[in-house]
Structures are given as C-alpha cells and as structure tokens.
C-alpha positions as a printed Julia matrix, in Angstrom:
307×3 Matrix{Float64}:
  56.35  104.39   55.46
  58.8   104.25   52.23
  62.04  103.37   53.88
  60.87  100.16   54.54
  60.84   99.36   51.33
  63.69  100.93   50.74
  65.91   99.08   52.91
  64.71   95.55   51.8
  65.52   97.08   48.19
  68.94   97.84   49.38
  69.71   94.79   51.56
  70.03   92.9    48.77
  73.79   92.75   47.55
  72.8    92.76   43.93
  70.95   96.26   43.87
  73.87   97.34   46.74
  76.21   96.62   43.59
  74.12   98.5    41.27
  74.06  101.46   43.59
  77.85  101.71   43.95
  78.33  101.11   40.31
  76.09  103.95   39.13
  76.81  106.46   41.86
  79.95  105.49   43.12
  81.77  105.04   39.68
  85.46  106.27   40.98
  85.21  103.29   43.22
  83.66  100.2    40.88
  86.87   99.44   39.28
  88.71   99.38   42.49
  86.57   96.86   44.88
  86.44   93.4    44.56
  82.36   93.2    44.81
  82.32   89.23   45.11
  83.46   90.51   48.98
  81.02   93.01   49.27
  78.76   92.34   52.57
  76.43   94.17   55.16
  78.0    95.65   57.95
  75.9    96.26   61.43
  74.33   99.44   61.71
  74.97  100.03   65.6
  77.21  102.71   66.45
  77.82  103.34   69.76
  80.22  106.72   71.02
  83.26  105.62   73.4
  82.53  108.7    75.4
  78.65  109.48   75.48
  77.76  105.85   75.08
  75.13  106.96   72.4
  73.65  105.31   69.96
  73.41  105.92   66.51
  72.32  104.14   63.16
  72.76  105.11   59.75
  70.07  103.16   58.0
  72.59  101.08   56.07
  76.26   99.98   55.83
  78.11   98.48   52.67
  82.01   97.12   52.45
  84.15   95.8    50.03
  87.56   94.97   50.25
  89.71   97.01   47.3
  92.02   94.62   44.55
  94.94   96.36   46.61
  94.1    95.18   49.95
  92.24   98.3    51.25
  88.6    97.98   52.34
  86.07  101.18   51.13
  82.78  101.45   53.21
  79.21  103.11   51.97
  77.35  104.18   54.56
  73.63  104.87   53.04
  71.17  107.12   54.5
  67.14  106.92   52.85
  65.98  110.45   53.45
  62.25  111.61   52.62
  62.83  115.46   53.64
  65.54  117.91   53.24
  67.8   118.15   56.22
  69.82  121.16   56.92
  72.4   119.24   58.78
  72.32  115.82   57.09
  75.94  116.64   56.24
  76.76  116.87   60.0
  75.08  113.51   60.61
  76.99  111.88   57.95
  80.16  113.15   59.3
  79.3   111.99   63.09
  78.38  108.43   61.39
  81.35  107.79   59.68
  83.82  108.88   62.34
  81.91  106.69   64.57
  82.14  104.06   62.14
  85.64  104.7    61.72
  86.03  104.52   65.16
  84.55  101.08   65.82
  86.32   99.53   62.84
  89.74  100.74   64.99
  88.21   99.38   67.92
  88.02   95.78   66.45
  91.41   95.43   66.16
  91.62   94.74   62.67
  93.23   97.86   61.52
  96.94   98.25   63.07
  97.72  101.59   64.17
 100.14  102.25   60.82
  97.56  101.36   58.3
  95.55  103.89   56.68
  91.67  103.9    57.68
  89.32  102.55   55.72
  88.26  104.88   53.02
  84.49  105.56   52.93
  81.59  106.96   50.7
  78.17  108.6    52.2
  75.08  108.32   49.92
  71.94  110.0    50.92
  69.16  108.5    48.51
  66.3   111.07   48.91
  62.68  110.25   47.68
  60.73  113.24   49.2
  58.65  116.42   46.9
  60.6   119.3    47.37
  64.13  119.8    45.69
  66.66  118.86   48.17
  68.19  122.24   49.7
  71.12  121.25   52.59
  74.92  121.45   52.15
  76.37  118.16   51.09
  79.84  118.99   53.07
  79.75  119.75   56.69
  82.4   122.94   56.11
  79.72  124.49   54.35
  77.51  124.58   57.47
  80.49  126.64   58.91
  82.51  129.86   58.64
  85.92  128.89   58.98
  86.43  125.97   60.81
  87.72  122.49   59.56
  86.54  119.29   61.45
  88.65  116.94   59.73
  91.76  118.72   60.96
  93.35  119.21   64.06
  96.4   121.66   65.31
  99.0   120.39   67.02
 100.55  121.79   70.18
 103.45  120.13   71.51
 106.25  120.74   74.21
 108.88  120.25   71.32
 107.47  124.45   70.12
 109.07  125.54   73.37
 112.74  124.26   72.74
 112.47  123.78   68.79
 114.84  125.63   66.88
 113.52  128.69   65.18
 110.26  128.73   67.39
 109.69  131.61   69.83
 110.5   130.96   73.79
 107.38  132.7    74.79
 105.07  130.12   74.08
 103.85  129.31   77.65
 101.41  126.54   76.39
 103.93  124.44   75.4
 106.08  124.78   78.38
 103.59  123.79   80.36
 103.51  120.08   78.12
 107.11  120.33   78.66
 107.13  120.62   83.04
 104.45  117.17   82.46
 107.63  114.95   80.91
 109.54  113.22   83.26
 112.48  115.94   83.79
 115.3   115.58   86.14
 115.62  117.36   89.03
 118.15  120.16   86.6
 115.62  120.2    84.28
 112.77  120.68   86.16
 114.59  123.47   87.73
 115.14  125.6    84.35
 111.77  124.95   82.95
 110.26  126.52   86.64
 112.67  129.35   86.23
 111.11  129.87   82.28
 107.72  129.43   83.07
 108.17  131.71   86.13
 109.37  134.45   83.34
 106.29  133.47   81.07
 104.06  134.32   84.09
 105.6   137.28   84.67
 105.42  138.94   81.33
 101.61  138.67   81.6
 101.34  140.72   84.66
  98.57  138.8    85.85
  98.52  138.4    89.44
  96.02  135.39   89.74
  97.98  133.68   86.99
 100.64  133.7    88.93
  99.44  132.47   92.32
  97.39  129.82   89.91
 100.42  128.66   88.56
 101.99  128.3    91.73
  99.2   125.86   93.39
  99.58  123.56   90.14
 103.4   123.39   90.32
 102.88  122.46   94.21
 100.62  119.96   93.03
 102.91  118.58   90.57
 105.57  118.14   92.38
 103.87  116.49   95.27
 102.66  113.89   92.83
 105.92  113.78   91.38
 108.79  110.76   92.82
 110.87  113.2    93.79
 112.84  113.84   97.36
 110.73  115.29   99.79
 112.84  118.49   99.68
 111.67  119.32   96.1
 107.91  118.69   97.17
 107.95  122.6    98.67
 104.22  123.93   99.14
 103.33  127.13  100.98
 105.14  129.35   98.23
 102.81  132.78   97.43
 104.7   133.82   94.07
 105.82  131.79   91.01
 109.57  133.87   92.91
 109.24  132.5    95.47
 108.69  128.67   94.24
 111.24  129.23   91.97
 114.01  130.6    94.55
 112.84  127.73   97.21
 113.39  125.0    94.23
 116.84  126.29   94.07
 117.56  126.17   97.26
 116.34  122.49   97.65
 118.32  121.48   94.32
 121.66  123.46   96.19
 121.39  121.15   99.21
 120.44  117.75   96.89
 123.56  118.5    95.44
 125.44  119.36   98.33
 123.87  115.91  100.12
 125.0   114.09   97.62
 128.37  115.15   97.43
 128.94  114.43  101.22
 127.03  111.07  100.17
 129.62  110.65   97.95
 132.27  111.37  100.21
 131.22  108.8   103.15
 130.7   106.01  100.38
 134.5   106.93   99.28
 135.86  106.6   103.02
 133.47  102.98  103.39
 134.94  101.51  100.28
 138.88  103.08  102.03
 137.46  101.1   105.18
 136.59   97.58  103.81
 140.0    97.39  102.26
 141.56   98.01  105.38
 139.53   95.19  106.8
 140.29   92.74  104.15
 144.29   93.57  104.79
 144.33   92.99  108.4
 141.56   90.08  109.02
 140.58   88.57  104.69
 137.58   88.72  102.84
 135.38   86.69  105.19
 135.77   89.33  108.36
 134.85   91.51  105.96
 131.85   90.19  104.38
 130.6    89.43  108.17
 130.54   93.2   108.91
 129.81   94.6   105.53
 126.26   95.23  106.66
 127.08   97.72  109.45
 129.69   99.15  107.74
 127.2    99.95  104.48
 124.58  101.21  107.48
 127.02  103.66  108.92
 126.03  107.5   108.67
 128.23  110.13  109.08
 131.89  110.69  110.15
 131.45  109.14  113.59
 130.59  105.6   112.4
 133.23  105.71  110.16
 135.62  107.02  113.31
 134.29  104.02  115.4
 134.91  100.93  113.07
 138.39  102.33  112.17
 139.33  102.89  116.39
 138.11   98.95  116.37
 140.45   97.82  113.51
 143.57   99.33  115.01
 142.48   98.39  118.45
 141.51   94.34  118.27
 144.06   92.11  118.09
 141.01   88.78  116.77
 138.66   88.92  114.27
 136.35   87.53  116.49
 137.01   90.66  119.34
 136.72   92.79  115.69
 133.57   91.4   114.75
 132.17   91.72  118.24
 133.26   95.16  118.71
 131.88   96.64  115.11
 128.6    94.88  115.78
 127.49   96.23  119.37
 129.06   99.49  118.51
C-alpha cells in the first residue's frame, strides 16, 4: 500500500510547505508558513450525516488575515469523477469552518486549493474541473428567484413563482386581498383546472395558519374565483365591523366624560371596566339612562354594575 507511506511523508510540515511552494506558487508568497497546520479530515454532511474523509487537509493564514485550505488526495488510479469528489469535499470543509463560528457572516470564505497527488502507471485521463463533467450546468452558482421580481420596476407582473413567494410574507389584510386576486389572474391565464383547485387548497391552508380573524379563514371554496370573492366579502365585513367598533369607542369616550362631569373622576374610574365591556348601542343607552336618573354616586355605581 503506497497511501500510508505518502500520508506519512506529507504529514510533515516541511514536506507540506515544499508541496505548496512547488505546486501552488500563486499562494507561496502570500501565506505565512509558520501558521501551516494540519486540519481534521473528517467531514460530515449536515443533511445526510454521511462522513467523508479527504486524505489530508492543511491550512495556513495569509499576510492580510485570510486563510487558505490545501486539501490533498492520494490517487493510484485515474478517476473520471475525481473533480466531483474534490468539489464535494471542498464544500463540506468550508461548511464545517462556517459551522465552527470562526467566520462572520460578512467575511469571505477561506480560499482553498485541491491537490490530487497521483502515483499510478496509466496516464491520468479524468477532467480536473467539475464543469467538464457537465454539459450546461454550473454547480458553483445558483439562480435567485425573489418575490421582489413580481413587484419590481420593469419586471413582468406574470411571474407566478415570485407571486407565490410574496404571499408567504407577512401581509396586511388589504395586501393579501390584492395578491390573492393577482394569483387568481395568473392561474386563470394558464387554463389549468387542476392547478386552480390545487392553489385553492393551498391558500385555504395558508390562511388558516395565519394570525388572521376567523372571517378570513374561509374554507370550502372550489375555485380561485370563488376564493377571491369570499375573501373580498369577508374583508368588507371586517372593515364595516371596524367602523362600527370605532363609533362605539367614540360613544364610550363621550359617556365617560359625562360621568366625570356629573360624579367625578373617581366614580368614572370605578365603572370604567364595565363601560369598556359594553357591546352594542343598548348597553351604552342603559348607562346613559342611569347617569340621568340616579341622584348619588353610590346609586349610579350600583345600577351600572348590576345592569
């Protein structure tokens, strides 16, 4: 077995330095070799909990305060998918460093270089970059789809995915009503009845999970059109109820001022909890009648509390 021999050689700091100086010259003048240290090789995927083990990992600090990882793999046979393996190991190594908490969110990740030390007889035939294993994909890049694309200036307002993302945000009743209506239009444009039914079910589930008044947790709608109609009717009812409650609150404030004028602040404070619990014009009328008909504070308080 050649690997144990090679591992024992390159576990030596001086040999690791020689390897880097000879084969990674672009970093040789930037790193502080006095900080060169061997790192643990066990790498664990957070999602699958699978353990991976590159053969060797060294790290060193740079003169400007950065850090470089040198991952080393010893290979006796050509391996077509080696670039995929090295990409996976490098990603796990960076993930571990971030998980250790030594890197702030705004800091750049450590740089890394992967070295495959080949000691086989056959010529190496595998590609050295993972993109060479693919036709059109770029594994180091992702596409961002944001809810802002639905509302952004100059963006088409028919992006269904961005609109769904927008619905997942914390929205006021009015904002939710507008966006539900917009989603209905997007679904209708696609002419897909199964999609319409699916979205109705998802919207019902979402509304139930939100901290919205019960009137908005509709249920029972069969189509997006029916859901939008019910949503707007419920929203109108909430607005009307709020207006009525606002009027009642104003009437309570007027009633409290009248109590203060007639019997004083102390008496008003003693019945304030009763006044606050009044519901509907009938309760306000009963307290107003007591205010006009009672001759003493004690009689007024007793009548209000027993009414």
